[in-house]
N, C-alpha and C positions, 0 to 999 in steps of 0.2 A: 574159434576155428578161423574166422576171418582175420583176426589179429595174427595168428600163426602164419597164415598165408602171406599177409602183408610183411611180416617180419622176414620171412624167407625171401620175398621179392626185394626187400630193402637190402638184405645182406648180399644178395646176388648183384644188385645194382652197385653197391659199395665195392664189391670185389672187382667188378669190371672197370669202375672209375679208377680204382687203385692200380689195376693192371695197366691202364692206358698211360698213367704217368711214367711207369717203367718203359713203356713202348717208346715214348719220346725221349726220356732220359738216356736210353741205350743208343739212340741215334747220335747224341752228343758223344758218348763214349766211343762209338764205332768210327765216327768221322774225325773228331777233334783229337781224341787221345790216341787212337790206334792206327787208323789207315791213312789219313790225309794230312791233317795239320802237323802232327808230330814229324812226319817226313818232310813236309814243306818247310817247317821252321828250321829243321836241321840242315836240309840241303839247299834251300833257296834264300831264306831270310838271313841265316848266319853262315852256314857252309862249313864242312869238315868236322873235325873232332870237337871244336869249340861249340858247335851247335848241339852236340850230344850232351856236353857238360852243362850248358845253360838250360837245356830242356829238363835235365834231372834237377837242377837247382830250382827252376820255376815250380816244378811239381812239389818239391820239398817245402818251399815257402807256403804254398797253398795248403798243404796238408798240415803244417804246423799251426797255421792260423785257425783252421777248423778244429784241430785238437784242443786248442786253448779255449775257444768260445763255445764248443758244443755242450759240455756239461752245464755251463752257466745258463745258456739259453734253453737247454732242455728242462731244467728245473722250473724256469719261468713258464715255459709252455705247458708243463704239467699242472702248475698251480692255476694258470689263467685259462686253460683249455684253448690255447692259441696255436696248436700244431699247424693247422692249415694256414693261418695268417703268417707265421714265421716261415713256413715252407714257401709261401708265395713270394716273400721278400727275397729269399735265397734264389728261388727259381728265376725271378725277374733279373737279378744280378747276372745269372748265367745266360739268360736269353740275350740281354743287351750286349754283353761283351763278347759273346759268341758271334753275334751279327757284326760287331765292330772289327772282328778279325779280317773281314773283307778288305779293310783298308791297310792291312799289314803287307808291305812289299819288301823286296830285297833290300837288305841293309837296315830295315826298321827294327833293330834288335830290341831296343828298350820298349817300344810300343808293342812289339810282338810278345814280349815277356809280360808286360803289365796287363794287357788285355786278356792274355791267357790265364794269368794268375787269378784275376778277378772272376773270370768265367768259371775257373776251376773251383774257387772258393764257393761260388754259388751252387755249382754242381755237387761238390762233396758235402757242403753244409746242408743242402736240401735233403740229401739222402738220410740224414739223421732223423728228420721230422717225417719224411716219407716212410721210413722203416718203422717208426714208432706208431704210425697209424695202423700197422698190421694188427696190433693188439686191440684196436677199436673195431675192426671189421671182421675178425676171425675168432672163432672159439678155439680153445686148446686142442680140440679133436681135429680141427681142420687147418690149423695154422701152418703145418708143414706143407700141405697140398697147396694152400693159397700162396705161400711164399715161393714154392717151386713154380707155380703157374705164372707168378709175376715175373720171375727171371726168364721163363720160357717165352712169354709174350713180349717181354722187353727185348730179348735177343732177336725176335722176329722184326721188331721195330727197327733195330740196327740194320738188319738185312735189307728191309724195304728202302730205308733211306740211302743205303749204299747202292742199291739197284737203280734208284733215280739218278744218282750222281755218276756212276761208272760209265754208262754209254756216252754221256756228254764229254767226259774227260778223255775217253778213248778216241772219239770222233775228232776232237780238237787237239789230239796229241799232247795232252796235259798243258793246255794253254793256261798261263798264270791267272788270267782274268777268270777263267772257268773254275780253276781250282779255288780261287778266293771266293767266287760266287757260291761254291758249295758250303762255305761256312755260314753265309747268310741264310741259305736254304735250310741248313740244319737247325738254325735258331727258330725259323718259322715252323718247321716240322715239330720241334720240341714244344713250342707254344701251343699249337693246335691239338697235339696229343694230350696235353695236360688239362685242357678245359673241362673234361668230364669230372675230374677230381675236385677242382675248385668250385664247380657249379652244382654237383650232385652228391658227393660223398658226405655222409653225416658223421661228424666227430662226436664221440661219446664224452660225457662229463660236462659240468658247468664251471665256468670261471669263478674264482673267488676274489673278494676285495682284499686289498693290502691291509695287513694289521696296522694299527696306529703307530706312527713313528718309523715305519719301514718303507723302503723303496725296493724296486725290483732287484737291484744288484745285491743289497744287503740280505734280502729274502733268499736269493739264490745261494749265497754263500752259507747262510744259516741252514738251509735244507741239505746242502751238500755236506756240511759238518755233521748233521744228524745221520745222514746215510753212512758216512765213514765211522761214526760212533757206533752204528749197529752192524759193523762189518761181519761180526760173527754169524749174523743171520743170513749172510750171502756168501758163505765160504765156497760153495760149489760154483757160483758165478765167477768168483775171483779166480778159481782154478781154471775155469774155461777161458777167461780173459787173458791170463798168462799164456795159456796154450795158443790162443789166437794171435797174441803178440808175436809168437815165435814163427808159426807157419804162414801168417799173412804176408810177412815181408817178402819172402821169396816168390810168392805167387804174384804179388803186384809188380815186382821187378820184371818177371817174365812177361806180364801183360803190358806194362808201360813201355818196354823197350823192344817189343816184338817187331814192330815196323822198322825200327832203326837197325836191328840185328839182321832182318831180312834184306834190307837195302844194302847194307855194308858187306855182310859176309857172303850173301848169295846173289848179290847184284840184281835184286828184284826191282822191276820198274814200278811206277805209280800204279799202273793198271794191275800188275801182278799182286801188289800189296793189297789193293782193294778186293781182288778175288780171294786172296788169302784170308782177309778179315770176314768176308761173306761165309767162307767155309767154316771159320771159327764160330761165327754167330749161329750158323745152322746147327752144328754139333752142340753148341751151348744151349740152344733151345731144347734139344732132345735131352741133354744131360740134366737140365733143371727140372724138366717134367719127370724123368725117370727117378732122379734122386728124391724128389718130393714124395712119390709113391713108395719108393724103397724105404725112406726114413719112417713113414707111417707103419710099414709092415715089420721092419727089423729093428727099429730104434734109431733115433737121429744120431746118437753118438757113433754107433757102428757104421752107419752110412757115411758119416763125415770122415771116419778113419779110412774107409775104402776110397773115397774121393781124393783125399790127401795122398794116399799111396799111388793113385793113378797120376797125379800131378808130379810126384817125385819120379815116377817112371818116365814121364814125358821129358823132364829136365835131363835125366841121365841119358836118355836116347839122343837128345839134342847135343850132348857133349861128344858123342861118337858119330853123329851124322855128318855126311859130306855132300849131300845132294839136295837140290831144290825140291825134288819130289818128296824126299824124306822129310824136309822141313814142313811141307804142306800136310803130310800125315801126322807129324808131331803136333802141329797146330790144331788139327781136328781132334786128336786125343786130349790135348790140353783144354780145348774149348768145352769138351764133354765133361771133364773133371772139374774145371774151374767153376762153373756155375753151380755144380754140386756143393763145392766147398763154401761158396759165398751164400747160396740160398740156405743151406743147412746151418751155417753160422748165424745167419739172421734169425732163423727159426728158433734155435736154441736160446738166443738172447731174448726173444719174445716170450719164451716159456719161463725164463728165469725172472723176467721183469714184473714187479707188482703193478697193478693197473694204474695206481696213482703216481707211479714213478717210471712209467714206460719210456718216456722221452729222455729222462735222466739216465736210465740204464743204456739206452741206445747212444746217448752222449758218451758214456764210458766206453762203449763198444767202438765208437768213432775215435776216441782218444787212443785206444790200443792200436787200431788200424792205421791212423794217420801218424802216430808217433813212430811206429815201427817203419812206416814208409819214409818218414823224414830222415831217420838215421840211415836207412837202407839206401835211399836215393843219394845222400851225400857221399856215401862210400861207393855206391854203384856207379855214380857219374864219373868219379875219378878213374875207376877201373875200366869203365867203358870207353873213356877218352883214350886211355892207353891202348885199348883193343882196336879202336877205330884208327888210331895213328899207325899201328902195325899193319892193319888190313889195307890201309890206303897207300902205304909205302911201296 
């Protein structure tokens, strides 16, 4: 009886430690990717359509790097039970270079790209190992709810970080020093939020010693070869990954360029962009929670289909929208659907993944996501550059 109670307490503690990482992780996404640094880089560091092109190029490089290294490091993490340790390395990379964005000023194009790419590699790479911990802390019966709660609480973290930043930016009329200071603040916010995971979460499994004559790299390729050799055992997962490859690209394009589109097409100010992202984060928190429950009741596949249809509806609406108010409403709908897509996709991957290959499978999940994004960003950056040139003409 006591053991059961302790097990329940441990699971709950692990859930909340895991949620808090998403709480800090989402602050990075909200401030750096969406609301502040993306617009600052495009408008102040570079300027004009070239800023949009270089932003897309930087994202593409970071995603390609993560796509290449994720399966390799994932197999090593599974074998050595080192998910938390590798997650700490990636997280530290993101923390350090997010803080260093403070020093990026007008004209510092190379530095602005380099620091962002490294911070982004840390952020995206860390997600692989963070996501794989889902199978360590949640049973199959609760995995959908736990994944949804993580997205919801993460969205709240993004909101809170933006609420700290917004008043100061408004009061100082977007003073460059204040805007740059928000990047350092985000890094500290991210660090403090993740402490519970690294200090309290218990990772399952024990690490194994390397076989004679092997090193970690050779072991990784051998395990990957075995997985590919047993591909018939994972047919449904492969079908899902192919589907994810298709629908993920468009979703990330809408997410990554939301701030730039708002600034260029609708003339949104820095303050309006931050308010826009707060609205998106609020509806994202609601959507993640709702879709987590919905998936458990109706099936995760069906819930995922509905969330994708909502995203498609938001994109079609945006094609015909001509007002700033309409753009805010589209953002609210997209935020609600977006976290449903992302959370349910993570849940389905966790359900497919064998316990001894969880990080490896989430590595493949990352490959699909980052590869589609790299191809999409290369194309999208060119198209968006032309769009910006026309809009600014």
